[in-house]
C-alpha positions as a Markdown table, in Angstrom:
| # | Residue | x | y | z |
|---|---|---|---|---|
| 1 | Unk | 0.0 | 0.1 | 0.4 |
| 2 | Unk | 1.5 | 3.4 | -0.9 |
| 3 | Unk | 2.2 | 5.8 | 2.0 |
| 4 | Unk | -0.7 | 8.4 | 0.4 |
| 5 | Unk | -3.0 | 5.1 | 1.2 |
| 6 | Unk | -2.1 | 4.8 | 4.7 |
| 7 | Unk | -2.4 | 8.2 | 5.6 |
| 8 | Unk | -6.0 | 8.1 | 4.4 |
| 9 | Unk | -6.7 | 5.1 | 6.7 |
| 10 | Unk | -4.5 | 5.7 | 9.4 |
| 11 | Unk | -6.2 | 6.2 | 13.0 |
| 12 | Unk | -9.3 | 5.8 | 11.6 |
| 13 | Unk | -12.6 | 3.7 | 12.6 |
| 14 | Unk | -13.9 | 1.5 | 9.7 |
| 15 | Unk | -16.5 | -1.3 | 9.4 |
| 16 | Unk | -15.7 | -4.6 | 6.9 |
| 17 | Unk | -18.5 | -6.5 | 6.3 |
| 18 | Unk | -18.1 | -10.0 | 5.0 |
| 19 | Unk | -14.4 | -9.5 | 6.7 |
| 20 | Unk | -13.7 | -13.2 | 7.4 |
| 21 | Unk | -14.2 | -13.9 | 3.5 |
| 22 | Unk | -11.4 | -14.1 | 1.2 |
| 23 | Unk | -11.9 | -10.5 | -0.1 |
| 24 | Unk | -13.0 | -9.0 | 2.7 |
| 25 | Unk | -10.3 | -10.5 | 5.2 |
| 26 | Unk | -7.7 | -9.4 | 2.4 |
| 27 | Unk | -9.1 | -6.1 | 2.8 |
| 28 | Unk | -9.2 | -5.8 | 6.9 |
| 29 | Unk | -5.7 | -6.8 | 6.8 |
| 30 | Unk | -4.8 | -4.0 | 4.6 |
| 31 | Unk | -6.4 | -1.4 | 6.6 |
| 32 | Unk | -5.0 | -2.7 | 9.7 |
| 33 | Unk | -1.8 | -2.5 | 8.2 |
| 34 | Unk | -2.3 | 1.0 | 7.5 |
| 35 | Unk | -3.0 | 1.8 | 11.4 |
| 36 | Unk | -6.8 | 1.8 | 10.9 |
| 37 | Unk | -9.3 | 0.8 | 13.8 |
| 38 | Unk | -11.1 | -2.2 | 12.0 |
| 39 | Unk | -14.1 | -4.1 | 12.9 |
| 40 | Unk | -15.1 | -6.9 | 11.0 |
| 41 | Unk | -18.9 | -8.2 | 10.9 |
| 42 | Unk | -19.2 | -11.7 | 9.3 |
| 43 | Unk | -21.9 | -14.6 | 10.1 |
| 44 | Unk | -19.4 | -16.8 | 8.9 |
| 45 | Unk | -21.4 | -18.9 | 6.8 |
| 46 | Unk | -18.4 | -19.3 | 4.0 |
| 47 | Unk | -16.3 | -17.0 | 6.4 |
| 48 | Unk | -13.4 | -18.5 | 8.7 |
| 49 | Unk | -12.5 | -16.7 | 12.2 |
| 50 | Unk | -9.0 | -17.6 | 11.4 |
| 51 | Unk | -9.2 | -14.9 | 8.6 |
| 52 | Unk | -9.8 | -11.8 | 10.5 |
| 53 | Unk | -6.4 | -10.0 | 10.7 |
| 54 | Unk | -5.0 | -9.6 | 14.3 |
| 55 | Unk | -5.7 | -6.1 | 15.6 |
| 56 | Unk | -9.1 | -6.1 | 13.7 |
| 57 | Unk | -11.9 | -6.9 | 16.2 |
| 58 | Unk | -14.5 | -9.5 | 14.8 |
| 59 | Unk | -18.3 | -9.4 | 15.5 |
| 60 | Unk | -20.2 | -12.3 | 14.6 |
| 61 | Unk | -23.3 | -11.6 | 13.4 |
| 62 | Unk | -25.0 | -11.3 | 10.3 |
| 63 | Unk | -26.2 | -7.8 | 8.4 |
| 64 | Unk | -29.8 | -9.1 | 8.4 |
| 65 | Unk | -29.9 | -7.9 | 12.1 |
| 66 | Unk | -30.8 | -4.0 | 11.3 |
| 67 | Unk | -30.4 | -3.5 | 15.2 |
| 68 | Unk | -26.9 | -5.2 | 15.4 |
| 69 | Unk | -25.8 | -3.3 | 11.9 |
| 70 | Unk | -27.3 | 0.5 | 13.0 |
| 71 | Unk | -24.7 | 0.0 | 16.2 |
| 72 | Unk | -21.6 | -1.1 | 14.7 |
| 73 | Unk | -22.3 | 1.5 | 11.6 |
| 74 | Unk | -22.6 | 4.2 | 14.1 |
| 75 | Unk | -19.4 | 3.1 | 15.7 |
| 76 | Unk | -17.0 | 3.6 | 12.7 |
| 77 | Unk | -17.0 | 6.4 | 9.8 |
| 78 | Unk | -16.4 | 4.4 | 7.1 |
| 79 | Unk | -17.7 | 1.2 | 5.9 |
| 80 | Unk | -16.7 | -1.7 | 3.2 |
| 81 | Unk | -19.7 | -3.5 | 2.7 |
| 82 | Unk | -18.4 | -6.8 | 1.3 |
| 83 | Unk | -20.9 | -9.1 | 3.0 |
| 84 | Unk | -22.9 | -11.5 | 1.2 |
| 85 | Unk | -24.1 | -15.1 | -0.1 |
| 86 | Unk | -22.3 | -16.0 | -3.3 |
| 87 | Unk | -23.8 | -17.6 | -6.5 |
| 88 | Unk | -23.7 | -21.2 | -5.8 |
| 89 | Unk | -25.4 | -20.1 | -2.3 |
| 90 | Unk | -27.9 | -17.7 | -3.8 |
| 91 | Unk | -28.8 | -20.4 | -6.6 |
| 92 | Unk | -29.6 | -22.9 | -4.0 |
| 93 | Unk | -31.8 | -20.4 | -1.6 |
| 94 | Unk | -32.7 | -17.4 | -3.4 |
| 95 | Unk | -34.7 | -16.3 | -0.5 |
| 96 | Unk | -32.1 | -16.3 | 2.0 |
| 97 | Unk | -29.8 | -14.5 | -0.6 |
| 98 | Unk | -32.4 | -11.9 | -1.1 |
| 99 | Unk | -32.7 | -11.4 | 2.6 |
| 100 | Unk | -28.5 | -10.5 | 3.3 |
| 101 | Unk | -27.4 | -9.4 | -0.3 |
| 102 | Unk | -30.6 | -6.9 | -0.4 |
| 103 | Unk | -32.0 | -6.6 | 2.8 |
| 104 | Unk | -28.7 | -7.0 | 4.5 |
| 105 | Unk | -27.4 | -4.0 | 2.0 |
| 106 | Unk | -30.5 | -1.7 | 2.7 |
| 107 | Unk | -29.6 | -2.3 | 6.6 |
| 108 | Unk | -26.3 | -0.7 | 5.7 |
| 109 | Unk | -27.3 | 1.8 | 3.7 |
| 110 | Unk | -30.2 | 3.2 | 6.1 |
| 111 | Unk | -27.7 | 2.8 | 8.8 |
| 112 | Unk | -24.9 | 5.1 | 7.3 |
| 113 | Unk | -27.6 | 7.4 | 6.0 |
| 114 | Unk | -29.1 | 7.8 | 9.3 |
| 115 | Unk | -25.2 | 7.9 | 11.2 |
| 116 | Unk | -24.3 | 10.0 | 8.3 |
| 117 | Unk | -21.2 | 8.4 | 7.4 |
| 118 | Unk | -18.6 | 9.5 | 5.1 |
| 119 | Unk | -18.7 | 6.6 | 2.6 |
| 120 | Unk | -20.3 | 3.4 | 2.0 |
| 121 | Unk | -17.9 | 1.0 | -0.6 |
| 122 | Unk | -20.3 | -1.7 | -2.0 |
| 123 | Unk | -19.0 | -4.9 | -3.6 |
| 124 | Unk | -20.3 | -6.1 | -6.7 |
| 125 | Unk | -19.6 | -8.9 | -9.0 |
| 126 | Unk | -19.1 | -8.8 | -12.9 |
| 127 | Unk | -21.6 | -11.1 | -13.2 |
| 128 | Unk | -24.6 | -9.0 | -13.3 |
| 129 | Unk | -23.5 | -8.3 | -16.8 |
| 130 | Unk | -24.5 | -11.9 | -18.0 |
| 131 | Unk | -23.9 | -12.6 | -21.4 |
| 132 | Unk | -23.0 | -9.4 | -22.9 |
| 133 | Unk | -23.3 | -8.2 | -26.2 |
| 134 | Unk | -20.0 | -6.7 | -27.2 |
| 135 | Unk | -16.3 | -7.1 | -25.5 |
| 136 | Unk | -14.9 | -5.6 | -23.5 |
| 137 | Unk | -18.3 | -5.0 | -21.0 |
| 138 | Unk | -18.4 | -0.8 | -19.9 |
| 139 | Unk | -19.5 | -0.1 | -16.7 |
| 140 | Unk | -23.1 | 1.3 | -18.7 |
| 141 | Unk | -23.7 | -1.9 | -20.6 |
| 142 | Unk | -27.4 | -3.6 | -19.9 |
| 143 | Unk | -27.3 | -5.5 | -17.1 |
| 144 | Unk | -28.4 | -9.3 | -17.9 |
| 145 | Unk | -29.6 | -10.7 | -14.7 |
| 146 | Unk | -29.2 | -14.6 | -15.2 |
| 147 | Unk | -28.9 | -15.7 | -11.5 |
| 148 | Unk | -30.6 | -14.9 | -8.4 |
| 149 | Unk | -26.8 | -13.8 | -7.1 |
| 150 | Unk | -27.0 | -11.2 | -10.3 |
| 151 | Unk | -30.0 | -9.7 | -9.0 |
| 152 | Unk | -29.5 | -9.0 | -5.3 |
| 153 | Unk | -26.0 | -8.0 | -6.2 |
| 154 | Unk | -27.6 | -5.3 | -8.6 |
| 155 | Unk | -30.0 | -4.4 | -6.6 |
| 156 | Unk | -27.4 | -3.8 | -4.1 |
| 157 | Unk | -26.0 | -1.7 | -6.5 |
| 158 | Unk | -29.0 | 0.3 | -7.4 |
| 159 | Unk | -29.8 | 1.1 | -3.4 |
| 160 | Unk | -26.4 | 2.6 | -3.5 |
| 161 | Unk | -27.3 | 4.7 | -6.5 |
| 162 | Unk | -30.5 | 5.6 | -5.0 |
| 163 | Unk | -29.3 | 6.4 | -1.5 |
| 164 | Unk | -26.7 | 8.3 | -3.2 |
| 165 | Unk | -29.5 | 10.7 | -5.3 |
| 166 | Unk | -32.0 | 10.7 | -3.1 |
| 167 | Unk | -30.4 | 11.4 | 0.7 |
| 168 | Unk | -26.5 | 12.6 | -0.4 |
| 169 | Unk | -24.8 | 9.2 | 1.3 |
| 170 | Unk | -21.9 | 9.1 | -0.4 |
| 171 | Unk | -21.7 | 5.4 | -2.2 |
| 172 | Unk | -19.0 | 3.7 | -4.2 |
| 173 | Unk | -19.8 | 0.2 | -6.0 |
| 174 | Unk | -17.0 | -1.8 | -7.6 |
| 175 | Unk | -17.7 | -4.8 | -10.1 |
| 176 | Unk | -15.0 | -7.6 | -9.0 |
| 177 | Unk | -13.9 | -9.8 | -11.8 |
| 178 | Unk | -12.8 | -13.4 | -10.6 |
| 179 | Unk | -10.9 | -11.8 | -8.2 |
| 180 | Unk | -8.0 | -14.7 | -7.2 |
| 181 | Unk | -4.7 | -15.1 | -5.2 |
| 182 | Unk | -3.6 | -16.4 | -1.7 |
| 183 | Unk | -5.7 | -16.9 | 1.0 |
| 184 | Unk | -8.5 | -18.1 | -1.2 |
| 185 | Unk | -9.0 | -21.6 | 0.6 |
| 186 | Unk | -9.9 | -24.8 | -1.7 |
| 187 | Unk | -11.5 | -26.4 | 1.5 |
| 188 | Unk | -14.7 | -23.5 | 1.0 |
| 189 | Unk | -17.3 | -25.4 | -1.7 |
| 190 | Unk | -18.0 | -21.9 | -3.2 |
| 191 | Unk | -14.0 | -20.8 | -3.6 |
| 192 | Unk | -12.9 | -19.9 | -7.5 |
| 193 | Unk | -11.6 | -21.8 | -10.0 |
| 194 | Unk | -8.1 | -20.9 | -9.5 |
| 195 | Unk | -7.6 | -22.5 | -6.1 |
| 196 | Unk | -9.6 | -25.9 | -7.1 |
| 197 | Unk | -7.3 | -26.4 | -10.4 |
| 198 | Unk | -4.7 | -25.7 | -7.7 |
| 199 | Unk | -5.9 | -28.3 | -4.8 |
| 200 | Unk | -6.5 | -31.3 | -7.9 |
| 201 | Unk | -3.4 | -30.2 | -9.8 |
| 202 | Unk | -1.2 | -30.6 | -6.4 |
| 203 | Unk | -2.7 | -34.2 | -5.9 |
| 204 | Unk | -2.5 | -35.1 | -9.4 |
| 205 | Unk | -5.9 | -35.5 | -9.9 |
| 206 | Unk | -7.0 | -34.5 | -13.5 |
| 207 | Unk | -8.7 | -30.7 | -13.7 |
| 208 | Unk | -12.2 | -30.4 | -14.9 |
| 209 | Unk | -13.2 | -28.3 | -16.5 |
| 210 | Unk | -17.1 | -27.3 | -17.9 |
| 211 | Unk | -17.9 | -27.4 | -21.1 |
| 212 | Unk | -15.5 | -27.3 | -24.3 |
| 213 | Unk | -12.6 | -25.2 | -21.6 |
| 214 | Unk | -12.8 | -22.5 | -24.2 |
| 215 | Unk | -14.8 | -20.2 | -22.3 |
| 216 | Unk | -13.3 | -16.9 | -21.1 |
| 217 | Unk | -12.9 | -14.8 | -17.6 |
| 218 | Unk | -11.1 | -12.1 | -16.4 |
| 219 | Unk | -9.1 | -13.0 | -13.2 |
| 220 | Unk | -8.2 | -10.3 | -10.9 |
| 221 | Unk | -5.2 | -10.4 | -8.6 |
| 222 | Unk | -6.5 | -9.9 | -4.7 |
| 223 | Unk | -3.9 | -7.4 | -4.4 |
| 224 | Unk | -5.1 | -5.0 | -7.2 |
| 225 | Unk | -8.8 | -5.9 | -6.1 |
| 226 | Unk | -8.5 | -4.8 | -2.6 |
| 227 | Unk | -6.3 | -1.6 | -3.8 |
| 228 | Unk | -8.9 | -0.7 | -5.9 |
| 229 | Unk | -11.4 | -1.0 | -3.2 |
| 230 | Unk | -9.6 | 1.0 | -0.6 |
| 231 | Unk | -9.5 | 4.2 | -3.9 |
| 232 | Unk | -12.9 | 3.7 | -4.2 |
| 233 | Unk | -13.5 | 5.1 | -0.3 |
| 234 | Unk | -11.0 | 7.6 | -0.8 |
| 235 | Unk | -11.5 | 9.2 | -4.6 |
| 236 | Unk | -13.5 | 12.2 | -4.6 |
| 237 | Unk | -14.6 | 11.2 | -8.2 |
| 238 | Unk | -15.7 | 7.8 | -6.6 |
| 239 | Unk | -19.0 | 9.3 | -5.0 |
| 240 | Unk | -22.1 | 8.0 | -6.8 |
| 241 | Unk | -20.2 | 5.5 | -9.2 |
| 242 | Unk | -20.0 | 2.5 | -10.3 |
| 243 | Unk | -16.2 | 0.7 | -11.4 |
| 244 | Unk | -15.4 | -2.4 | -13.3 |
| 245 | Unk | -12.3 | -3.6 | -11.4 |
| 246 | Unk | -10.4 | -7.0 | -13.1 |
| 247 | Unk | -7.7 | -6.7 | -16.2 |
| 248 | Unk | -9.3 | -6.3 | -19.5 |
| 249 | Unk | -7.4 | -9.2 | -20.2 |
| 250 | Unk | -9.8 | -12.2 | -21.8 |
| 251 | Unk | -8.3 | -16.1 | -20.7 |
| 252 | Unk | -9.8 | -19.6 | -21.8 |
| 253 | Unk | -10.6 | -21.7 | -18.5 |
| 254 | Unk | -8.2 | -24.0 | -21.0 |
| 255 | Unk | -5.4 | -21.7 | -20.8 |
| 256 | Unk | -5.8 | -20.8 | -17.6 |
| 257 | Unk | -5.4 | -24.6 | -16.4 |
| 258 | Unk | -2.4 | -25.0 | -18.3 |
| 259 | Unk | -1.2 | -22.1 | -16.2 |
| 260 | Unk | -1.7 | -23.6 | -13.4 |
| 261 | Unk | 0.1 | -26.3 | -13.8 |
| 262 | Unk | 3.0 | -24.3 | -15.4 |
| 263 | Unk | 2.7 | -22.4 | -11.6 |
| 264 | Unk | 3.2 | -25.5 | -10.0 |
| 265 | Unk | 5.5 | -27.0 | -12.3 |
| 266 | Unk | 3.9 | -30.3 | -12.6 |
| 267 | Unk | 2.2 | -32.2 | -15.7 |
| 268 | Unk | -1.8 | -32.0 | -15.5 |
| 269 | Unk | -5.0 | -33.9 | -17.0 |
| 270 | Unk | -7.7 | -31.9 | -17.9 |
| 271 | Unk | -11.4 | -34.0 | -17.8 |
| 272 | Unk | -14.2 | -32.4 | -19.4 |
| 273 | Unk | -17.6 | -33.0 | -18.0 |
| 274 | Unk | -21.1 | -31.4 | -18.6 |
| 275 | Unk | -21.6 | -27.4 | -19.1 |
| 276 | Unk | -22.0 | -25.5 | -15.3 |
| 277 | Unk | -25.6 | -25.0 | -14.2 |
| 278 | Unk | -24.6 | -21.9 | -12.8 |
| 279 | Unk | -22.7 | -19.0 | -14.4 |
| 280 | Unk | -22.4 | -20.4 | -17.6 |
| 281 | Unk | -21.2 | -17.5 | -19.6 |
| 282 | Unk | -19.3 | -17.9 | -22.8 |
| 283 | Unk | -17.1 | -14.7 | -22.7 |
| 284 | Unk | -16.5 | -12.0 | -19.7 |
| 285 | Unk | -13.6 | -9.5 | -20.0 |
| 286 | Unk | -14.3 | -5.9 | -18.6 |
| 287 | Unk | -13.3 | -2.2 | -19.6 |
| 288 | Unk | -11.1 | -0.7 | -16.5 |
| 289 | Unk | -10.5 | 2.5 | -18.4 |
| 290 | Unk | -12.9 | 4.0 | -16.3 |
| 291 | Unk | -11.1 | 3.3 | -13.0 |
| 292 | Unk | -8.1 | 4.3 | -14.4 |
| 293 | Unk | -9.3 | 7.6 | -15.2 |
| 294 | Unk | -11.5 | 8.3 | -11.9 |
| 295 | Unk | -9.7 | 6.2 | -9.4 |
| 296 | Unk | -6.4 | 6.5 | -11.2 |
| 297 | Unk | -5.8 | 2.9 | -10.4 |
| 298 | Unk | -4.3 | -0.3 | -12.5 |
| 299 | Unk | -3.7 | -3.7 | -11.7 |
| 300 | Unk | 0.0 | -4.3 | -11.1 |
| 301 | Unk | -0.2 | -7.9 | -11.4 |
| 302 | Unk | 0.0 | -10.4 | -14.7 |
| 303 | Unk | -2.0 | -13.9 | -14.3 |
| 304 | Unk | 1.4 | -15.7 | -14.0 |
| 305 | Unk | 2.7 | -13.6 | -11.5 |
| 306 | Unk | -0.6 | -14.1 | -9.7 |
| 307 | Unk | -0.2 | -17.9 | -10.1 |
| 308 | Unk | 3.0 | -17.9 | -9.2 |
| 309 | Unk | 2.3 | -16.0 | -6.0 |
| 310 | Unk | -1.0 | -18.4 | -5.3 |
| 311 | Unk | 0.8 | -21.5 | -5.6 |
| 312 | Unk | 3.8 | -20.6 | -3.6 |
| 313 | Unk | 1.0 | -19.8 | -0.9 |
| 314 | Unk | -0.8 | -22.9 | -1.5 |
| 315 | Unk | 2.2 | -25.4 | -1.3 |
| 316 | Unk | 2.9 | -24.2 | 1.9 |
| 317 | Unk | -0.3 | -24.1 | 2.9 |
| 318 | Unk | -2.0 | -26.9 | 5.3 |
| 319 | Unk | -4.3 | -27.5 | 2.2 |
| 320 | Unk | -1.5 | -28.7 | 0.4 |
| 321 | Unk | -1.0 | -31.2 | 2.7 |
| 322 | Unk | -4.8 | -32.3 | 2.9 |
| 323 | Unk | -7.1 | -34.1 | 0.0 |
| 324 | Unk | -9.9 | -31.9 | -0.9 |
| 325 | Unk | -12.1 | -33.5 | -3.6 |
| 326 | Unk | -13.7 | -31.2 | -5.9 |
| 327 | Unk | -14.1 | -30.3 | -9.7 |
| 328 | Unk | -14.7 | -26.3 | -11.5 |
């Protein structure tokens, strides 16, 4: 983190919802390193208490608890709202998805409006785009909500915009594209493709690929995603805006699998299985020029470098010593 960012957060009381998850934990760690006084609210549905960094306070509870949210938001000047049910859990239980992702976001925004907080930064997802009409995807391209998760994440964005326009509450939204990196646990059934590939390749299992493997995504290294999220909290031009957070580089799942094998320096075998039931998108790569221009942010870590760092973490982790079974 740059000295300027350190200075921006030092000594501030900051709430991170979902701070025991993969991205939330990394964000909380960076804030603690910057000297912030961090409180994490997490119901530990997918998050883990051990992910919360030393120096941050963990409150086990849900964003669906309005009174708890009111109390915590009032005690902190800035809110990073990352708590959510993910795409797999949301598809399995749309009612819980609605209560957490939309209702929980509304609770956070109502509390922030009441307490006149400095800003709410909301984490959204490139899933809101569905199958795009053109590539790369711009922030103002139409949303195509193909899953309950996409509906709820877009709903949260719309509430953020409405609270900004109607009540003057400073908000900013970041749409993450396939974030990966050290700390993404392969034992979590909801984790991303990179950690699953690493676990299977390291164990000598075939890497299971849905469809023909030529579907593409835009993979974002965790440190780059965290940096963009922090900038969205302090850049004046970010207020009321939505930003794509990715790399602008499209890569197929087949190519990703080969790159994972290279990072681990191990031969890999691919196994092709049926197409996915969810997030069955053929191509996805986002345009990040708006974030470059308004946040003065650009990704610093290439996919190969990011995979090398992630593989190094994985090999040293306890997950490399345990057998995990998974498909992608």
